[in-house]
TORTOR-286648 format. One record per residue (C-alpha): residue in three letters; x, y negated, z. Coordinates in steps of 0.5 Angstrom, whole numbers, padded with zeros to 4 digits. Layout:
REM residues N
pt fiza=Ala, east=X, north=Y, up=Z
...
REM end
This chain:
REM residues 64
pt fiza=Met, east=0013, north=0021, up=0014
pt fiza=Lys, east=0014, north=0017, up=0021
pt fiza=Ala, east=0007, north=0014, up=0023
pt fiza=Ser, east=0010, north=0008, up=0024
pt fiza=Ala, east=0013, north=0007, up=0017
pt fiza=Ala, east=0008, north=0011, up=0013
pt fiza=Ile, east=0004, north=0004, up=0010
pt fiza=Arg, east=0010, north=0001, up=0009
pt fiza=Asn, east=0013, north=0007, up=0005
pt fiza=Leu, east=0007, north=0007, up=0001
pt fiza=Val, east=0007, north=0000, up=0000
pt fiza=Glu, east=0015, north=0000, up=-0002
pt fiza=Lys, east=0013, north=0006, up=-0007
pt fiza=Ala, east=0008, north=0002, up=-0010
pt fiza=Leu, east=0012, north=-0004, up=-0011
pt fiza=Tyr, east=0018, north=0000, up=-0014
pt fiza=Ile, east=0014, north=0003, up=-0019
pt fiza=Lys, east=0010, north=-0003, up=-0020
pt fiza=Arg, east=0003, north=0000, up=-0020
pt fiza=Leu, east=-0002, north=0002, up=-0015
pt fiza=Thr, east=-0005, north=0008, up=-0017
pt fiza=Pro, east=-0011, north=0011, up=-0014
pt fiza=Asp, east=-0007, north=0017, up=-0010
pt fiza=Leu, east=-0003, north=0011, up=-0007
pt fiza=Glu, east=-0009, north=0007, up=-0005
pt fiza=Asn, east=-0012, north=0013, up=-0002
pt fiza=Gln, east=-0006, north=0015, up=0002
pt fiza=Ile, east=-0006, north=0008, up=0005
pt fiza=Asn, east=-0013, north=0008, up=0006
pt fiza=Asp, east=-0013, north=0015, up=0010
pt fiza=Glu, east=-0007, north=0012, up=0014
pt fiza=Leu, east=-0011, north=0006, up=0016
pt fiza=Ser, east=-0017, north=0010, up=0018
pt fiza=Arg, east=-0012, north=0015, up=0022
pt fiza=Met, east=-0009, north=0010, up=0026
pt fiza=Gly, east=-0015, north=0006, up=0027
pt fiza=Tyr, east=-0011, north=-0001, up=0027
pt fiza=Ile, east=-0006, north=-0004, up=0023
pt fiza=Ser, east=0001, north=-0007, up=0026
pt fiza=Asp, east=0004, north=-0014, up=0024
pt fiza=Val, east=0009, north=-0010, up=0020
pt fiza=Asp, east=0004, north=-0006, up=0016
pt fiza=Tyr, east=-0001, north=-0012, up=0015
pt fiza=Glu, east=0005, north=-0016, up=0012
pt fiza=Ala, east=0007, north=-0011, up=0008
pt fiza=Leu, east=0000, north=-0010, up=0005
pt fiza=Glu, east=-0001, north=-0018, up=0005
pt fiza=Leu, east=0006, north=-0017, up=0000
pt fiza=Leu, east=0003, north=-0012, up=-0004
pt fiza=Met, east=-0004, north=-0016, up=-0005
pt fiza=Asp, east=0000, north=-0022, up=-0007
pt fiza=Glu, east=0004, north=-0019, up=-0012
pt fiza=Met, east=-0002, north=-0016, up=-0015
pt fiza=Asp, east=-0005, north=-0023, up=-0015
pt fiza=Arg, east=0001, north=-0025, up=-0019
pt fiza=Gly, east=0001, north=-0020, up=-0024
pt fiza=Arg, east=0007, north=-0016, up=-0022
pt fiza=Ile, east=0003, north=-0010, up=-0019
pt fiza=Gln, east=-0001, north=-0006, up=-0024
pt fiza=Leu, east=-0008, north=-0003, up=-0021
pt fiza=Val, east=-0008, north=0004, up=-0025
pt fiza=Ala, east=-0015, north=0006, up=-0025
pt fiza=Ser, east=-0017, north=0013, up=-0024
pt fiza=Pro, east=-0017, north=0018, up=-0031
REM end
């Protein structure tokens, strides 16, 4: 996965499956930590994910 698109791809996956799994959340956090910053495009993607969660369209899946 290209570094410049990693977070967007992870957000797209969460939007597609309509769930934010612990694995996806950890991958997003790991990518943010690795990069050390957030691009405008990634910020907008995360903002969209949070908005969709607030609207109840994305389910936050708890760890088993």
